[in-house]
Backbone as numpy.savetxt, mean C-alpha at the origin, in Angstrom:
# Nx Ny Nz CAx CAy CAz Cx Cy Cz
-38.26 1.42 3.79 -39.09 2.87 3.80 -38.46 4.06 3.81
-38.53 4.59 2.75 -37.69 6.19 2.80 -38.69 7.51 2.70
-38.05 8.08 3.35 -38.91 9.58 3.24 -38.07 10.84 3.11
-38.52 11.80 2.80 -37.59 12.90 2.19 -37.50 13.57 3.81
-36.03 14.21 3.45 -35.08 14.77 4.77 -34.54 15.81 4.10
-34.67 16.99 4.67 -33.82 18.41 3.87 -32.47 18.14 4.82
-32.29 17.56 5.78 -30.89 17.75 6.26 -30.22 17.27 5.60
-28.49 18.03 5.67 -27.72 17.32 5.23 -26.88 16.11 5.06
-27.03 15.24 4.24 -26.59 13.48 4.66 -25.46 13.80 5.23
-25.26 12.98 6.62 -24.01 12.54 6.92 -23.14 11.60 6.22
-22.11 12.16 6.53 -20.72 10.86 5.73 -20.10 9.77 6.68
-20.15 8.63 6.27 -19.96 7.48 6.94 -18.69 7.04 6.18
-17.67 6.47 7.00 -16.24 5.95 6.06 -16.05 4.79 6.48
-15.19 4.24 5.99 -14.84 2.58 6.62 -14.05 2.78 7.64
-13.77 2.05 8.54 -13.23 1.56 9.93 -11.59 0.89 9.65
-10.53 1.92 9.85 -9.43 0.90 9.78 -9.29 -0.14 10.25
-8.76 -1.39 9.56 -8.16 -2.55 10.52 -6.85 -2.49 10.47
-6.12 -2.43 11.61 -4.80 -2.46 11.78 -4.32 -3.92 10.76
-4.55 -4.96 10.90 -4.17 -6.09 10.52 -3.97 -5.52 8.98
-5.14 -5.41 7.94 -4.58 -4.92 6.89 -3.89 -3.67 6.55
-3.54 -2.81 7.54 -2.86 -1.60 7.12 -1.38 -2.15 6.98
-1.18 -2.94 8.03 0.19 -3.89 8.48 0.70 -4.24 7.24
-0.34 -5.16 6.80 -0.14 -6.16 5.30 0.12 -5.41 4.11
-0.91 -4.28 4.11 -0.35 -3.48 2.64 0.76 -2.80 2.86
0.82 -2.00 4.16 2.75 -1.21 4.03 3.70 -2.42 4.07
3.90 -3.16 4.75 5.08 -4.03 5.14 5.27 -4.89 3.80
3.99 -5.64 3.28 4.51 -6.43 2.23 4.64 -5.64 0.78
4.02 -4.25 1.08 4.51 -3.46 -0.23 5.71 -3.11 -0.27
6.24 -2.81 1.11 8.16 -2.45 1.05 8.92 -3.59 0.87
8.55 -4.97 0.99 9.23 -5.95 0.87 8.91 -6.50 -0.50
8.13 -6.11 -1.25 7.82 -6.43 -2.98 8.68 -5.47 -3.50
8.41 -4.36 -3.05 9.05 -3.35 -4.06 10.63 -3.54 -3.55
11.17 -3.81 -2.79 12.77 -4.24 -2.60 12.90 -5.38 -3.62
12.15 -6.30 -3.43 12.42 -7.54 -4.25 12.47 -6.95 -5.62
11.46 -6.36 -6.16 11.34 -5.74 -7.46 12.53 -4.82 -7.88
13.31 -4.08 -7.14 14.28 -3.46 -7.38 15.65 -4.37 -7.57
15.76 -5.19 -6.54 16.62 -6.14 -6.26 16.72 -6.72 -7.87
15.65 -7.62 -8.12 15.73 -8.44 -9.17 15.93 -7.81 -10.69
15.46 -6.55 -10.38 15.43 -5.91 -11.83 17.03 -5.53 -11.81
17.39 -5.18 -10.96 18.83 -4.41 -11.01 19.70 -5.73 -11.37
19.53 -6.91 -10.58 20.12 -7.77 -11.32 20.18 -8.36 -12.46
18.87 -8.55 -12.78 18.73 -8.77 -14.53 19.42 -8.09 -15.68
19.32 -7.12 -15.12 19.99 -5.89 -16.27 21.77 -6.08 -15.77
22.28 -6.48 -14.88 23.32 -6.37 -14.42 23.95 -5.14 -14.01
23.23 -4.21 -13.05 23.75 -3.20 -12.65 23.46 -3.03 -11.35
23.41 -4.48 -10.42 23.78 -4.60 -9.42 25.01 -4.59 -8.79
25.55 -4.05 -7.69 26.63 -4.35 -7.19 27.12 -5.91 -6.79
28.63 -6.10 -7.19 28.87 -7.65 -6.84 29.11 -8.06 -5.43
29.00 -9.28 -5.32 29.21 -9.57 -3.92 27.97 -10.41 -3.68
28.05 -11.82 -3.21 26.84 -12.30 -2.71 25.93 -12.13 -1.32
26.79 -11.54 -0.59 26.09 -11.09 0.68 25.28 -9.92 0.44
25.56 -8.81 -0.79 24.79 -8.04 -1.15 23.42 -8.56 -1.89
23.55 -9.76 -2.08 22.08 -10.40 -2.62 21.38 -10.74 -1.62
22.03 -11.61 -0.65 21.47 -12.66 0.22 20.68 -11.45 1.51
21.51 -10.39 1.60 20.64 -9.52 2.72 19.48 -8.78 2.21
19.34 -8.10 1.18 18.21 -7.56 0.95 17.22 -8.50 0.72
17.36 -9.63 0.28 16.43 -10.68 0.14 15.87 -11.31 1.35
16.62 -10.98 2.46 16.30 -11.37 3.82 15.44 -10.38 4.22
15.77 -8.87 4.24 14.96 -8.20 4.43 13.90 -8.27 3.81
13.71 -8.08 2.63 12.16 -8.22 1.70 11.32 -9.75 2.35
12.25 -10.60 2.62 11.50 -11.72 3.29 10.73 -11.41 4.63
11.42 -10.80 5.37 10.70 -10.60 6.84 9.58 -9.49 6.49
9.66 -8.78 5.64 8.41 -7.63 5.39 7.32 -8.31 4.60
7.63 -9.12 3.58 6.35 -9.76 3.04 5.84 -10.90 3.83
6.96 -11.69 4.92 6.12 -12.78 5.58 5.62 -12.12 6.96
6.15 -11.26 7.24 5.33 -10.52 8.35 3.81 -9.67 7.69
4.03 -9.33 6.61 2.51 -8.62 6.25 1.45 -9.82 5.61
1.97 -11.01 5.37 1.10 -11.96 4.91 0.62 -12.41 6.15
1.45 -12.64 7.18 0.83 -13.03 8.46 -0.36 -12.37 9.34
0.19 -10.74 9.06 -0.83 -10.13 9.99 -2.04 -9.97 8.96
-2.06 -10.07 7.57 -3.59 -10.44 6.77 -4.41 -11.24 7.18
-3.73 -12.27 7.49 -4.85 -13.46 8.37 -5.15 -13.09 9.45
-4.83 -11.86 10.33 -5.29 -11.41 11.78 -6.81 -11.11 11.41
-7.46 -10.62 10.13 -8.48 -9.77 9.79 -9.52 -10.98 9.35
-9.15 -12.21 9.43 -9.91 -12.92 8.83 -10.53 -13.31 10.40
-12.17 -13.78 10.12 -12.72 -14.37 11.30 -12.30 -15.50 11.82
-11.99 -16.43 10.91 -10.93 -17.70 11.25 -9.76 -18.03 10.27
-8.80 -17.55 11.01 -7.27 -17.54 10.18 -7.18 -18.83 9.88
-7.51 -19.69 10.71 -7.04 -21.54 10.03 -7.54 -21.77 8.66
-8.73 -20.93 8.25 -9.11 -21.38 7.09 -8.68 -20.37 5.91
-7.46 -19.69 6.36 -7.05 -18.67 5.25 -6.67 -19.42 3.71
-6.39 -20.70 3.69 -6.09 -21.29 2.72 -7.17 -21.53 1.70
-8.15 -21.38 2.25 -9.66 -21.33 1.19 -9.73 -20.33 0.30
-8.73 -19.04 0.64 -8.78 -18.00 -0.44 -8.08 -18.35 -1.65
-7.23 -19.45 -1.72 -6.43 -19.74 -2.83 -7.46 -20.29 -4.04
-8.72 -20.94 -3.54 -9.40 -21.39 -4.36 -10.37 -20.54 -5.47
-10.46 -19.26 -5.03 -10.74 -18.65 -6.34 -10.14 -17.93 -7.04
-9.16 -18.20 -7.51 -8.46 -17.59 -8.07 -8.67 -17.08 -9.80
-9.88 -17.63 -10.35 -10.60 -17.42 -11.63 -10.93 -15.90 -11.60
-11.58 -15.68 -10.16 -12.87 -14.80 -9.99 -12.41 -13.73 -9.50
-11.36 -13.87 -8.36 -11.14 -13.06 -6.98 -9.72 -12.60 -7.14
-9.39 -11.12 -7.17 -7.85 -10.83 -7.25 -7.52 -10.93 -6.01
-8.11 -11.35 -4.61 -7.38 -11.95 -3.64 -6.93 -13.26 -3.50
-7.51 -13.87 -4.37 -6.81 -15.37 -4.53 -5.76 -15.52 -5.38
-5.93 -14.45 -6.52 -4.53 -14.27 -7.27 -3.48 -13.59 -6.49
-3.60 -12.62 -5.75 -2.63 -12.06 -4.82 -1.98 -13.22 -4.25
-3.03 -13.99 -3.60 -2.65 -15.06 -2.43 -1.48 -16.03 -3.21
-1.93 -16.56 -4.37 -1.28 -17.36 -5.19 0.40 -17.11 -5.59
-0.05 -15.54 -5.97 1.09 -14.45 -6.54 2.37 -14.54 -5.56
1.96 -14.35 -4.34 2.85 -13.99 -3.48 3.56 -15.50 -2.98
2.80 -16.42 -2.85 3.31 -17.69 -2.54 4.58 -17.91 -3.81
3.80 -17.67 -4.94 4.91 -18.09 -6.17 6.25 -17.23 -6.21
6.02 -16.15 -5.60 6.98 -14.92 -5.68 8.42 -15.54 -4.96
8.16 -16.29 -3.81 8.96 -16.93 -3.02 9.64 -18.08 -3.77
9.33 -18.37 -4.60 10.22 -19.04 -5.64 11.23 -18.52 -6.18
11.19 -17.63 -7.03 12.28 -17.02 -7.77 12.98 -16.63 -6.52
12.83 -16.07 -5.61 13.36 -15.28 -4.31 14.47 -16.40 -3.71
13.91 -17.66 -3.51 14.99 -18.44 -3.35 15.97 -19.01 -4.30
15.52 -19.05 -5.42 16.51 -19.26 -6.33 17.35 -18.09 -6.72
17.13 -17.21 -6.78 18.06 -15.74 -6.73 18.91 -16.21 -5.34
18.79 -16.16 -4.18 19.61 -16.66 -3.23 20.31 -17.94 -3.59
19.89 -18.72 -3.88 20.76 -19.82 -4.27 21.86 -20.07 -5.31
21.59 -19.14 -6.48 22.25 -19.19 -7.74 23.00 -18.34 -7.29
23.23 -17.17 -6.40 23.90 -15.64 -6.66 25.20 -15.98 -6.53
25.99 -15.34 -7.52 27.46 -15.34 -7.71 28.72 -14.18 -7.17
29.56 -13.84 -7.24 29.94 -12.89 -6.74 29.92 -11.51 -7.63
29.94 -12.14 -9.04 29.99 -11.19 -10.41 28.59 -10.63 -10.68
27.76 -11.90 -10.31 26.16 -11.52 -10.50 25.91 -11.79 -11.99
27.32 -12.25 -12.89 26.77 -12.44 -14.28 26.55 -13.74 -14.79
26.28 -14.55 -13.81 25.66 -15.96 -14.02 24.36 -16.09 -14.72
24.09 -16.54 -15.93 22.72 -16.47 -16.55 21.78 -16.66 -15.77
21.56 -18.08 -15.01 20.67 -18.57 -14.26 20.06 -17.47 -13.21
21.00 -16.60 -12.65 20.83 -16.09 -11.58 20.17 -14.77 -12.12
20.35 -14.13 -13.60 19.84 -13.28 -13.85 18.45 -13.70 -14.66
18.44 -14.87 -15.18 16.75 -15.33 -15.27 15.87 -15.27 -13.78
16.34 -15.99 -12.99 15.50 -16.00 -11.78 15.57 -14.68 -11.03
16.15 -13.91 -11.35 16.23 -12.40 -10.61 14.98 -11.64 -11.41
15.00 -11.74 -12.89 13.85 -11.07 -13.64 12.47 -11.76 -13.40
12.56 -13.29 -12.90 11.14 -13.79 -12.63 10.88 -13.05 -11.34
11.93 -12.88 -10.15 11.57 -12.36 -8.93 10.86 -11.00 -9.05
11.64 -10.06 -10.12 11.04 -9.13 -10.29 9.50 -8.72 -10.93
9.24 -9.21 -11.98 8.06 -9.58 -12.41 6.79 -10.00 -11.79
7.62 -11.26 -10.61 6.20 -11.60 -9.55 6.14 -10.82 -8.61
7.27 -9.94 -7.97 7.13 -8.96 -7.20 6.02 -7.60 -7.35
6.05 -7.68 -8.93 5.42 -6.36 -9.46 3.81 -6.78 -9.74
3.84 -8.03 -10.24 2.50 -8.71 -10.28 1.64 -8.69 -8.97
2.29 -9.20 -8.12 1.94 -9.24 -6.74 1.17 -8.10 -6.37
1.96 -6.87 -6.16 1.48 -5.44 -5.97 0.40 -5.28 -6.81
0.57 -5.81 -7.89 -0.56 -5.25 -8.90 -1.93 -5.91 -8.45
-1.88 -7.47 -8.07 -3.16 -7.84 -7.85 -3.43 -7.23 -6.27
-3.21 -6.96 -5.42 -3.28 -6.07 -3.95 -4.02 -4.98 -4.16
-3.53 -4.18 -5.44 -4.17 -2.86 -5.57 -5.75 -3.53 -6.43
-5.68 -4.24 -7.01 -6.89 -4.52 -8.06 -7.64 -4.96 -6.68
-7.63 -5.70 -5.56 -8.46 -6.09 -4.77 -9.31 -5.21 -4.67
-8.58 -3.61 -4.34 -9.49 -2.74 -4.09 -9.96 -1.89 -5.03
-9.32 -1.91 -5.94 -10.15 -1.01 -7.36 -11.27 -2.00 -7.70
-11.75 -2.81 -7.51 -12.92 -4.00 -7.90 -13.68 -3.94 -7.48
-13.84 -3.15 -6.23 -15.00 -3.02 -5.38 -15.76 -1.40 -6.04
-16.65 -1.78 -6.35 -17.70 -1.26 -6.97 -18.56 -0.09 -5.88
-18.57 -0.48 -4.56 -19.50 0.01 -3.75 -18.55 1.25 -3.19
-17.28 1.20 -3.29 -16.58 1.98 -2.56 -15.67 3.13 -3.78
-16.26 4.42 -3.78 -15.85 5.08 -4.81 -14.72 5.38 -4.92
-14.06 5.62 -3.76 -12.69 6.49 -3.66 -11.71 5.46 -4.11
-11.88 4.15 -3.95 -11.00 3.04 -4.08 -10.98 2.69 -5.76
-12.32 3.02 -6.69 -12.47 2.89 -8.05 -11.66 3.92 -8.61
-10.66 4.91 -8.14 -10.30 5.85 -9.01 -9.28 5.25 -9.59
-8.94 5.72 -10.51 -7.77 5.65 -11.73 -6.34 5.44 -10.89
-6.12 6.68 -9.82 -5.00 6.73 -9.38 -4.67 5.83 -8.44
-5.59 5.11 -7.67 -5.00 3.76 -6.68 -4.06 2.96 -7.09
-4.31 2.30 -8.10 -3.39 1.33 -8.55 -1.85 1.69 -8.83
-1.70 2.91 -9.56 -0.52 3.43 -9.83 0.04 3.81 -8.53
-0.43 4.46 -7.58 0.11 4.72 -6.32 0.28 3.57 -5.35
-0.27 2.34 -5.18 -0.04 1.14 -4.64 1.20 0.66 -5.31
1.53 0.86 -6.71 2.81 0.66 -7.17 4.18 1.63 -6.79
3.82 2.54 -6.77 4.74 3.55 -6.53 5.11 3.60 -5.05
4.39 3.58 -4.15 4.58 3.44 -2.47 5.65 1.80 -2.53
5.15 1.14 -3.18 5.67 -0.24 -3.18 7.48 0.17 -3.29
7.59 0.68 -4.63 8.80 1.05 -4.94 9.52 1.82 -4.45
9.07 2.85 -3.87 9.42 3.96 -2.92 10.04 3.61 -1.88
8.76 2.88 -0.81 9.56 2.43 0.07 10.36 1.48 0.34
9.93 0.23 -0.48 10.95 -0.78 -0.93 12.53 -0.79 -1.22
12.59 0.62 -2.22 13.94 1.42 -2.70 14.62 1.89 -1.65
14.02 2.53 -0.67 14.43 3.00 0.50 15.35 2.11 1.14
14.45 1.04 1.57 15.14 -0.03 1.85 16.30 -0.93 1.45
16.56 -0.87 0.15 17.59 -1.37 -0.62 18.42 -0.48 -0.33
18.20 1.06 -0.67 19.44 1.81 -0.62 20.03 1.82 0.77
19.12 1.92 2.15 19.69 1.80 3.45 20.62 0.57 3.35
20.43 -0.43 2.98 21.67 -1.81 2.78 22.63 -1.18 2.29
22.58 -0.85 1.07 23.99 -0.47 0.11 24.65 0.43 0.91
23.69 1.59 1.60 24.67 2.79 1.94 25.72 2.29 3.26
25.27 1.04 3.69 26.06 1.04 4.73 27.29 -0.13 4.38
27.41 -0.24 2.83 28.34 -1.14 2.62 29.47 0.11 1.68
30.36 0.06 2.37 31.64 0.93 1.72 32.02 0.37 0.20
32.03 1.41 -0.81 32.49 0.91 -1.99 31.34 0.71 -3.06
29.95 0.89 -2.54 29.28 0.53 -3.49 28.51 1.76 -3.77
28.24 2.02 -4.82 27.55 3.04 -5.40 26.30 3.27 -5.25
25.99 3.81 -4.07 24.21 3.48 -3.86 23.77 5.12 -3.66
24.70 6.30 -4.23 23.68 7.68 -4.73 23.38 7.74 -6.23
23.59 7.03 -7.32 22.98 6.99 -8.22 21.31 6.44 -7.96
21.38 5.34 -7.24 19.97 4.71 -7.18 19.23 5.75 -6.54
19.92 6.43 -5.02 19.25 7.24 -4.33 18.76 8.25 -5.06
19.25 8.59 -6.34 18.65 10.05 -7.15 17.22 9.45 -7.91
17.44 7.88 -8.31 16.07 7.52 -8.87 15.03 7.27 -8.21
15.40 6.86 -6.93 14.03 6.96 -5.76 13.62 8.07 -5.29
14.65 9.04 -5.55 13.84 10.36 -5.06 12.99 10.79 -6.22
12.89 10.35 -7.31 12.29 10.98 -8.53 10.88 9.87 -8.31
11.33 8.92 -8.28 10.01 7.88 -7.66 9.34 8.27 -6.36
9.70 9.22 -5.29 9.13 9.33 -4.25 7.96 10.66 -4.23
8.83 11.70 -5.40 8.03 12.75 -5.75 7.02 12.57 -6.63
6.85 11.91 -7.60 6.29 11.08 -8.59 4.82 10.50 -7.61
5.10 9.73 -6.43 4.10 9.26 -5.69 3.56 10.09 -4.98
3.98 11.24 -4.44 3.65 11.91 -3.30 2.78 13.14 -4.38
3.17 13.75 -5.63 2.29 14.30 -6.46 0.88 13.70 -6.91
1.15 12.62 -7.19 0.14 11.53 -7.46 -0.99 11.75 -5.98
-0.66 11.40 -5.26 -1.20 11.16 -3.95 -1.92 12.66 -3.44
-1.01 13.54 -3.69 -2.09 14.71 -3.45 -3.29 15.09 -4.56
-3.20 14.74 -5.72 -3.93 14.87 -6.85 -5.11 14.36 -6.38
-4.73 12.90 -5.85 -6.22 11.68 -5.18 -6.63 12.38 -4.28
-5.95 12.88 -3.11 -6.85 13.80 -2.13 -7.75 14.49 -2.39
-7.17 15.89 -3.49 -8.08 16.77 -3.72 -9.45 15.94 -4.39
-9.02 15.07 -5.08 -10.09 14.36 -5.82 -11.08 13.81 -4.71
-10.70 13.06 -3.89 -11.33 12.50 -3.08 -12.46 13.85 -2.18
-11.53 15.09 -2.05 -12.60 15.99 -1.10 -13.52 16.38 -2.17
-13.56 16.43 -3.34 -14.96 16.74 -4.11 -15.37 16.22 -4.58
-15.57 14.52 -4.45 -16.21 13.69 -4.60 -17.48 13.72 -3.74
-18.51 13.00 -4.31 -19.62 12.95 -3.57 -19.64 11.49 -2.65
-20.31 11.86 -1.57 -20.28 10.68 -0.55 -21.64 9.99 -0.58
-21.65 8.55 -0.92 -22.84 7.76 -1.29 -23.86 8.02 -0.18
-24.88 8.02 -0.38 -26.23 8.02 0.19 -27.58 7.42 -0.18
-28.37 7.18 0.85 -28.97 6.35 0.22 -30.20 6.54 -1.14
-30.42 7.97 -1.00 -31.22 8.18 -2.35 -30.43 7.66 -3.47
-29.05 7.89 -3.63 -28.11 7.33 -5.06 -28.15 5.95 -4.98
-28.21 5.06 -3.99 -28.37 3.78 -3.48 -29.41 3.01 -4.02
-30.58 3.82 -3.92 -31.86 3.38 -4.24 -32.76 3.97 -5.72
-31.94 5.06 -6.02 -32.49 5.95 -7.45 -33.65 6.72 -6.75
-33.85 7.31 -5.92 -34.87 8.35 -5.40 -34.22 9.56 -5.22
-32.76 9.57 -5.54 -32.23 11.14 -5.25 -32.72 11.87 -6.21
-33.67 11.51 -7.34 -34.42 12.61 -8.26 -35.45 13.32 -7.49
-36.34 12.59 -6.46 -37.19 13.24 -5.52 -36.84 14.15 -4.20
-35.34 13.97 -4.21 -35.04 14.97 -3.04 -34.25 14.13 -2.41
-33.46 14.55 -1.15 -32.73 13.69 -0.12 -33.13 12.91 0.13
-33.17 11.67 0.51 -33.69 10.32 1.37 -32.80 9.92 1.93
-33.63 8.82 3.20 -32.61 8.76 4.23 -33.41 7.55 4.74
-33.12 6.40 5.19 -33.68 4.98 5.51 -34.65 5.57 6.74
-35.85 5.38 7.09 -36.46 5.53 8.03 -36.34 4.91 9.31
-35.92 3.37 9.02 -35.44 2.93 10.43 -34.19 2.36 9.64
-33.36 2.06 10.69 -31.73 1.31 10.34 -32.19 0.12 10.14
-31.32 -0.77 9.08 -31.36 -2.01 8.84 -30.99 -3.19 9.90
-30.58 -2.75 10.93 -30.31 -3.56 12.16 -30.36 -2.94 13.71
-30.38 -3.87 14.66 -30.43 -2.87 15.97 -29.11 -3.51 16.70
-28.32 -4.34 15.92 -27.21 -4.75 16.96 -26.40 -4.05 16.19
-24.98 -4.50 16.85 -23.74 -4.13 15.97 -23.26 -5.39 14.92
-22.68 -5.06 13.88 -22.64 -6.15 12.79 -21.04 -5.81 12.27
-20.95 -6.73 10.96 -19.81 -6.53 10.49 -19.87 -5.16 9.73
-20.68 -4.78 9.35 -21.25 -3.63 8.47 -20.72 -2.76 9.36
-21.35 -2.55 10.65 -21.15 -1.38 11.60 -19.59 -0.91 11.92
-19.14 -2.26 12.09 -17.90 -2.13 12.76 -16.86 -2.09 11.63
-17.16 -2.15 10.30 -16.14 -1.98 9.38 -16.69 -0.82 8.48
-17.46 -0.72 7.94 -17.87 0.18 7.00 -18.65 1.41 7.51
-18.96 1.80 8.56 -19.77 2.64 9.14 -18.71 3.47 10.19
-17.82 4.50 9.98 -16.84 5.12 10.43 -16.73 6.30 10.13
-16.48 7.58 10.94 -16.91 8.77 10.93 -15.51 9.58 11.18
-14.61 10.35 10.43 -13.50 10.90 10.56 -13.51 12.26 10.36
-13.21 13.28 11.27 -13.62 14.85 11.41 -12.66 14.88 10.07
-13.17 16.21 9.12 -12.28 16.61 8.36 -10.99 17.34 9.01
-11.34 18.67 10.00 -10.20 18.62 10.54 -8.73 17.64 10.95
-9.15 16.50 11.61 -8.38 15.48 11.66 -7.67 14.56 10.51
-8.38 14.95 9.54 -8.02 14.25 8.23 -6.86 14.82 7.75
-6.93 16.51 7.60 -6.22 17.54 6.91 -4.84 17.16 8.20
-4.92 17.39 9.28 -3.84 17.40 9.99 -2.91 15.67 9.75
-3.66 14.95 9.84 -3.04 13.41 9.34 -2.77 13.27 7.97
-3.09 14.17 7.32 -2.71 14.25 5.33 -1.33 14.57 5.87
-1.37 15.71 6.71 0.18 16.54 6.21 0.95 15.81 7.10
0.99 15.18 8.14 1.64 14.23 9.09 2.35 13.12 7.94
1.29 12.17 7.27 1.34 11.26 6.15 2.62 11.79 5.11
2.22 12.63 4.54 3.01 13.49 3.75 4.49 13.73 3.69
4.56 14.29 5.01 5.91 15.13 5.79 6.56 13.39 5.92
6.07 12.76 6.62 6.69 11.22 7.19 6.93 10.32 5.93
6.10 10.21 4.77 6.62 9.44 3.89 7.37 9.74 2.63
7.08 11.04 2.65 8.09 11.83 1.61 8.98 12.98 1.76
8.68 13.73 2.38 9.18 15.46 2.33 10.48 15.12 3.14
10.30 14.55 4.50 11.67 14.27 5.50 12.49 13.25 4.64
12.19 12.06 4.16 13.00 11.11 3.42 13.48 11.95 2.36
12.77 12.36 1.97 13.43 13.33 0.51 14.48 14.18 1.11
14.43 14.93 1.92 15.41 15.66 2.24 16.45 15.13 2.87
16.57 13.71 3.43 17.53 13.07 3.72 18.36 12.76 2.95
17.59 12.16 1.70 18.04 11.65 0.52 19.07 12.74 -0.17
18.46 14.11 -0.08 19.63 15.00 -0.58 20.79 15.31 0.16
20.42 15.39 1.95 21.49 15.21 2.89 22.65 14.40 2.30
22.35 13.38 1.94 23.43 12.09 1.78 24.13 12.40 0.59
23.35 13.18 -0.53 24.28 13.37 -1.45 25.07 14.53 -1.25
24.87 15.83 -0.21 25.69 16.85 -0.09 26.97 16.11 0.87
26.35 15.39 2.02 27.41 14.92 2.98 27.28 13.45 2.67
28.40 12.89 1.85 28.56 11.25 1.54 28.77 10.45 2.75
29.21 11.17 3.88 29.57 10.54 4.97 28.46 10.07 6.12
27.46 10.72 5.61 26.36 10.96 6.54 25.15 9.95 5.54
25.55 9.28 4.71 24.53 8.72 3.89 24.26 7.05 4.56
25.07 6.50 5.43 24.24 5.44 6.27 23.25 6.30 6.99
23.36 7.05 7.88 22.25 7.29 8.83 21.32 7.67 8.23
21.47 8.75 7.33 20.40 9.47 6.55 19.50 8.32 5.78
19.97 7.48 5.14 19.53 6.11 4.40 18.63 5.30 5.51
18.86 5.10 6.57 18.56 4.25 7.59 17.26 4.89 8.15
17.41 6.49 7.99 16.21 7.12 8.83 14.93 7.44 7.73
15.69 7.64 6.48 14.45 7.83 5.49 13.82 6.30 5.36
14.31 5.50 5.32 13.42 3.97 5.00 12.60 3.87 6.60
13.24 4.29 7.49 12.14 4.32 8.77 10.88 5.06 8.80
11.34 6.28 8.48 10.22 7.50 8.62 9.17 7.29 7.31
9.68 6.71 6.19 8.76 6.30 4.87 7.96 5.31 5.55
8.19 4.08 5.86 7.30 3.70 6.68 6.52 3.82 7.67
6.71 4.58 8.39 5.80 5.48 9.44 4.99 6.16 8.69
5.48 6.64 8.01 4.47 7.73 6.97 3.34 7.03 6.23
3.56 5.81 5.80 3.11 5.24 5.00 1.68 4.26 5.90
2.18 4.35 7.18 1.12 3.47 8.09 0.24 4.54 8.19
0.65 5.82 8.38 -0.74 6.89 8.52 -1.28 7.12 7.14
-0.49 6.88 6.02 -1.67 7.38 4.42 -2.39 6.11 4.69
-1.69 4.77 4.70 -2.83 3.78 4.34 -4.06 3.90 5.70
-4.02 4.36 6.88 -4.89 4.63 7.49 -5.73 5.83 7.07
-5.36 6.32 6.56 -6.56 7.03 5.89 -6.95 6.59 4.83
-6.18 6.05 3.76 -6.74 5.27 2.85 -8.17 4.59 3.39
-7.99 3.42 4.24 -9.09 2.99 4.62 -10.45 4.03 5.36
-9.88 4.83 5.89 -10.72 5.98 7.15 -11.40 6.85 6.21
-11.32 7.19 4.97 -11.79 7.75 4.53 -12.30 7.32 3.17
-12.26 6.17 2.84 -13.37 5.23 1.73 -14.63 5.30 2.37
-15.57 5.94 1.50 -16.75 5.84 1.94 -17.67 4.68 1.23
-18.21 3.79 2.33 -18.72 2.76 1.69 -20.23 3.02 1.17
-21.01 2.45 0.47 -22.54 3.02 -0.08 -23.70 2.55 1.17
-23.08 1.23 1.18 -23.86 0.51 2.48 -24.06 1.58 4.02
-23.00 2.22 4.19 -23.01 3.18 5.46 -24.13 4.22 5.38
-24.65 4.26 3.97 -25.80 5.22 4.09 -26.95 4.84 4.75
-27.07 3.63 4.75 -28.20 3.14 5.46 -28.21 3.11 7.05
-27.19 3.33 7.33 -26.97 3.38 9.23 -26.92 4.83 9.43
-27.41 4.99 11.01 -27.58 6.36 11.34 -26.00 6.64 12.12
-25.42 7.56 11.24 -23.86 7.91 11.94 -24.42 9.59 12.76
-23.38 10.08 13.51 -23.05 11.24 14.13 -22.35 11.75 13.32
-22.61 13.11 12.97 -21.79 13.86 12.09 -20.35 14.34 12.93
-19.23 14.30 12.05 -17.95 14.75 12.67 -17.60 15.78 11.89
-17.21 16.77 12.73 -16.28 18.21 11.60 -15.25 18.54 12.42
């Protein structure tokens, strides 16, 4: 039942789940690191030394493994997580799971085949597969969100490239941090490429936020097709007790808090790390400290950015639940 209501419709958004935030940030950084490492090995531009391969592989393994494990905490019954792999023909979640597992195969192959000079052809082939699998997994993770029609904010064309850029930026900073602690390794050219990657990611994110602010919030009138007769709302809520819908898809974030958190996120994931990259160029002796600090701060900033990504995503179903207005 619906009736006309001249009041301004309230905005309800998704409630962020920490396990999913950890998953997207950590696995994104690990896969981004593997993509950079695999690509550099494949084209012969990576510094020699078997240890220079094994250590970044291990860092990526920790991030990807921790991210995948944290993702199971969001499930009602984590023991049944294996069933997600069975829907590969129709689910981006299943494809992501299968590809993430497949990515470990070339990763272990690279670790086992790596030689001192990295000119061993099987190593380069395995490295190319590692790069492709890591990027494909990042692509599938992003498609999980862009395929959800009830959430217009995630259907934005910038969401997918942003996810790839953030993985490349954060993972690249961790690879740079490792290389920076190795004397004699030319890490400065890589840092310059990273700086461009981060600048593009920050610019695209700013455009995305601007588009999000100007977008229309889903409401009951739009969802039911009754908007042509005026503003509408549900006469009674669809439920009387808390449920998955109210816990996960009916969250209100004050606009003033959103602006503050955006500034914090942008400063942490881009501006401060970028300044540290520039400082490392000017003062090479400070490169190890700058690189480590930039990698850590970037992850912290992406945790805030990812929290906002979920908190400001407006699900159409929330229009049918009464919410308190936040301003």
